[in-house]
N, C-alpha and C positions, 0 to 999 in steps of 0.2 A: 359525257355522252348525251346526245340529244334524246329527250323523251318524246316519243311519237304518239300523237292522238290518232284516233280512228280516221278523222278527216284528213290528216296528213298522209296516212297510208293509202287511202282510197284515191286521193288526188294524184298520186304517182301513176296509177294505172288507168286513169280516166282517158277514154278514147284510144287506147292502144290497139284495139282490134280493128281500127279503121286504116285502110291502106293509103298512105300519103302519096301524092303525085310528085315523085322525085326520082332522080337518077340514082343508080346503084352507087355511083361514086360519092353521093351525098349522104349515104346511109351509114350509120354506126351499127355494126354487128357485134354482138357479145356472144362468143363461143364458150359454152359451158360444158362441164362434165362433173359427175358426182361419183364418189366411192361409197358403197353401202354395205350393210351387214349381210345382205342377201338380195334376192330378186322378188320378194313379196312386198309391194308397196304399203300394205296395211300392217303387216307384222314387223317388217324390217325397218331400219333407220338409216339416215344419211350420216356417214362418218366425216366426209369432207366434200367441199365444193371448190372447183377451180374455174376461173374465167379469164379469157383473153379477148381484148377488143380489136376489131379491124376497122380502121378509119381511113377513108380515101384509098382503099385497096391495099393497105399496108397494115401489118400487125403492130399495134401500139404496145411495144414491150414495156413501156413505163406505166401502163394502165392495166395491171393484172389483179386478179382476186384469188386468194387462197384462204379458206376458212376450215377450221377443224372444230367439230361439234362435240361438246361434252356428252358422254354416253351413260345412260342408266341401263339401256338395253344393249347388250354386246354379245356377239357371236364369235368366239375365238377361232372357230373352224374356218372363217373367211380371211383371217390374218395373212396366211401364205399368199393370197392373191393381191391384196392391196397394201399389206405391210403396216397397217395402222393399228397400233396397240391402244388399249383403253386409256393409258397414260403414256406420255412421252414428252420430247423436248418442245413440241409445238403447243402453244397455248390453245386450250379448248374453251369455247364460249357456249352459253346456253342456246338451245335450239331456236327460241324466239328471237334472240338477238341476232343469230346467224341469218334468219330469214329476212329480218329487216335490213341487214347489211346487204344481203343478196338483192333484195328488191330495189334498194338505192342504186346498186351497181348496174342493174338492168334497165334503169330508167331511160326511156326514149331510145331503146335499141331493138333491133330484130334479133331474136335469140336463135342461135345455131347450135346444133349438136348432132352427134352420131347416134342414131336411134334415140332421138331426143324425147320421144314419147315416154320412155321409161323414166328418165331424169325428171321430166315435168310431173309425172304421176307421183313420184317420191316426194317432190316438193309440195304438190297439192295436198297430199296426205299429212305432211308436216304442218302445213298452213291450217288445215282443219283442226288438228290437235291444239294448235296455239290460238285459234279463234281469229285468224287473219284471212282476208279475202284472197282469192286465187290470182295468180299472174294472168294478165290478158295480153301479153306481148305477142306479136306475130312471130311465127317460128319457121325455121327451115331445117330439114333433116338431110345431112350429108349422104346418108345411105340412099335415100330416094333420088337425090340429085345425081349421085354417082351412076345409078342405073341409066339415067338419061344420056350419059356419055358413051354407053356401050352400043355397038352396032347390033341390029337385029339380024341374026343368022341362025339357020337351022343346025349348023355344025356345032356352034357353041351357044346354047341357049342361056339366057340370063338367069341367074340364081334369084330366089325370092329376096335374099338380103345378103349384104356383104359386111364382113367384120372390119373394125378399125385397123386391125393388123393387115388385112388384105389391101386396104387403101394405102397404108403406109408402104407396103411392098411395091404396089403399083407406081406410086409417086416417089419412091426412093427416099422416104422420110425416116430418120433415125427414131428408133423406139427405145432409146436409152431411159427415158422417164415414163415408160408405159406403166399403166395401172397406178399412177398417182393422178388425182383429179386435175391438178394444174398441168401436169405432163400430157395427159390425154387431151385436155382442152387445146393445148398448143399444137399437138399432132393433128387434131381435127381442124384447127384454124388453117394450118398449112395445106391439108387435103382440100379444104373448102376453096382456097385460092386456086389450087391446081384445077379443081372441078370447074370453077368459073371460067378459067382459061380454055378448057376443053369444050365447054358449052358455048364458047365465043361470046361470053357476056362482056359487052363493052361498057366503058364508064358511063356512057349516055343511055344504056339500056334502062328501062323503067323497072322500078321495084315490083310493080304488078306483074310484069312479064317473068321476073325471076321467081316470084311466089307461085305463079302458074306452073313453072317448070318443077318446082319442089313439091307439088301435090302428088 
């Protein structure tokens, strides 16, 4: 395993918050999801992270990520939701190693997620604990983008937010692997592609325009 110096780590994220002038078709998106012990980013911990990449408007099924993190802090009450026990058949790795692996996977990508703010805050808190710099990738939230696809009407007002289950139902996506990090990342990736279609995002559409829609 490669040993990372601080300079190696910071070099990965240098300039990521700058919007490149390129078409959506030329962008590599990394769709991520995390399973956690709870909803408090300070108190709770990440159990697993899943990632799926979208390249050229297609899901790169050969380029996925699934990490399970060794747990010192564990909340058994959350197990019925995510199904992840403290020990199990999947290898667990230390939190710092997991963060470095995640950072490498996200290199040069636009990060996409459903209610991505929560996942990013969990990751930021873990990075602070491990003395690592925060991610600076540009991000897109499928929840916000989905609201852009809905017509404005007084009869059916838009909700403040929509769950991943609601998006899956809308786009007829199977929820067989729901509540696993990799499964939810894959569902989100499919929903993201449907959303781009409904927003009439063409391959030549600029990344800046897509990011504007996602705000």
